[in-house]
C-alpha positions in Angstrom: -20.0 6.9 -9.4 -16.9 5.7 -7.6 -13.5 7.4 -7.2 -11.5 6.6 -10.3 -8.2 4.8 -9.6 -5.8 2.5 -11.4 -6.3 -0.2 -8.9 -10.1 -0.2 -9.4 -9.8 -0.3 -13.2 -10.8 -3.9 -13.4 -14.1 -3.4 -11.5 -17.2 -4.1 -13.5 -20.9 -3.9 -12.6 -23.6 -5.1 -14.9 -27.0 -3.6 -14.7 -29.8 -5.2 -16.8 -32.5 -2.7 -17.7 -35.7 -4.1 -19.1 -37.2 -2.2 -22.0 -40.3 -1.6 -19.9 -38.5 1.0 -17.8 -36.5 2.8 -20.6 -38.5 6.0 -20.0 -37.4 6.1 -16.3 -33.8 5.7 -17.3 -34.0 8.1 -20.2 -32.4 5.6 -22.6 -32.8 4.7 -26.2 -33.4 1.3 -27.9 -29.6 0.6 -28.2 -29.1 1.6 -24.5 -26.0 3.4 -25.6 -26.7 6.2 -23.0 -28.8 6.5 -20.0 -29.6 8.7 -16.9 -29.8 6.8 -13.7 -32.9 7.7 -11.5 -31.7 9.2 -8.3 -33.2 6.4 -6.1 -31.4 3.8 -8.2 -28.1 5.7 -8.1 -28.1 5.8 -4.3 -28.8 2.0 -4.1 -26.2 1.2 -6.8 -23.4 3.0 -5.0 -23.7 0.5 -2.1 -22.9 -2.4 -4.5 -19.7 -0.8 -6.0 -17.3 -1.3 -3.1 -17.1 -5.1 -3.5 -16.1 -5.2 -7.2 -13.6 -2.4 -6.5 -12.1 -4.3 -3.6 -11.7 -7.4 -5.8 -10.1 -5.3 -8.5 -7.6 -3.9 -6.0 -6.8 -7.4 -4.7 -6.0 -8.6 -8.2 -3.6 -5.6 -8.8 -1.9 -5.9 -5.4 -1.6 -9.7 -5.2 0.4 -11.2 -8.0 1.2 -14.7 -6.7 3.2 -13.7 -3.6 2.9 -10.4 -1.9 5.9 -8.2 -2.5 8.2 -7.9 0.4 10.7 -5.1 1.0 14.2 -6.2 0.1 17.2 -5.5 2.2 18.2 -2.4 0.1 15.0 -0.3 0.6 13.0 0.7 3.6 9.4 1.6 3.0 7.9 3.8 5.7 4.1 4.2 5.8 2.8 6.9 8.1 -0.9 6.2 8.5 -1.5 9.5 10.5 0.0 11.7 7.8 -1.1 9.3 5.0 2.3 9.3 3.5 4.7 6.7 2.2 8.5 7.2 2.0 10.9 5.0 0.1 14.5 5.3 1.4 17.7 3.4 1.2 17.9 1.1 4.2 20.9 2.2 6.3 20.8 -1.1 8.2 21.7 -3.1 5.1 24.6 -5.4 5.8 26.3 -4.7 2.5 26.1 -0.9 3.1 27.5 -1.3 6.7 30.3 -3.5 5.4 31.1 -1.0 2.6 31.2 1.9 5.1 34.1 0.3 7.0 36.3 1.2 4.0 35.6 4.9 4.3 36.7 7.7 6.7 34.1 9.9 8.4 34.1 12.5 5.6 33.6 9.9 2.9 30.8 8.3 4.9 29.0 11.7 5.1 29.4 12.0 1.3 28.0 8.5 0.8 25.1 9.1 3.1 24.3 12.4 1.3 24.4 10.5 -2.0 22.1 7.8 -0.7 19.6 10.4 0.7 19.5 12.1 -2.7 19.1 8.7 -4.4 16.1 8.1 -2.1 14.6 11.6 -2.6 15.0 11.4 -6.4 13.5 7.9 -6.9 11.5 8.3 -10.2 8.2 7.3 -8.7 6.0 8.8 -11.4 7.9 7.1 -14.1 7.8 3.8 -12.3 4.1 4.1 -11.7 3.4 5.0 -15.3 5.4 2.0 -16.7 4.0 -0.4 -14.1 0.5 0.7 -15.2 1.2 0.4 -18.9 3.5 -2.5 -19.2 4.5 -4.1 -15.9 6.4 -7.0 -17.5 8.6 -4.7 -19.5 10.5 -3.6 -16.3 13.7 -5.7 -16.0 16.1 -4.9 -13.1 18.2 -8.0 -13.8 20.0 -6.3 -16.8 21.8 -3.5 -15.1 24.6 -2.1 -17.3 27.8 -2.9 -15.2 30.0 -1.6 -18.0 28.5 1.8 -17.7 28.9 1.8 -13.9 32.5 0.7 -14.2 33.3 3.4 -16.8 31.8 6.0 -14.5 33.9 4.7 -11.6 37.0 4.6 -13.7 36.4 8.2 -14.9 35.9 9.5 -11.4 39.1 7.6 -10.2 41.0 9.2 -13.2 39.7 12.6 -12.4 40.5 12.2 -8.7 44.1 11.1 -9.6 44.6 14.1 -12.0 43.3 16.5 -9.3 45.6 15.1 -6.7 48.7 14.8 -8.9 48.6 10.9 -8.9 49.7 9.1 -12.0 
């Protein structure tokens, strides 16, 4: 009767149907199935918004409301009804890092960060947050893997430029 959404999944409405009106609701003794009378359906829809609102509040409020960190910028366009997640170019660490690069290298870095933002695995994150939100652990990033990638790219760069 209401739009199905993950945030509204906790909403519950209990309707007690006395046996005296079973024939109006087309139900059996077990009340395992029923057909709502149209006049009841219309009235019942009015009462659904409050439980759905409370369900959404439980999903979106987990102790403290999430705030955007300094690495990501979340842009909500209410007119277009869109949300964009992108790397925050005003991040102090990024600005400091860019001082080590020349203009061409900064362009490459910016292109990489744009692609990182565009290719954020939103569907996968949504699925995992819906199934097992506590299983996501961003604290255990594999620094050895990152270092090995950086070392390989440095070695490749040195070979390509005749540096030993």
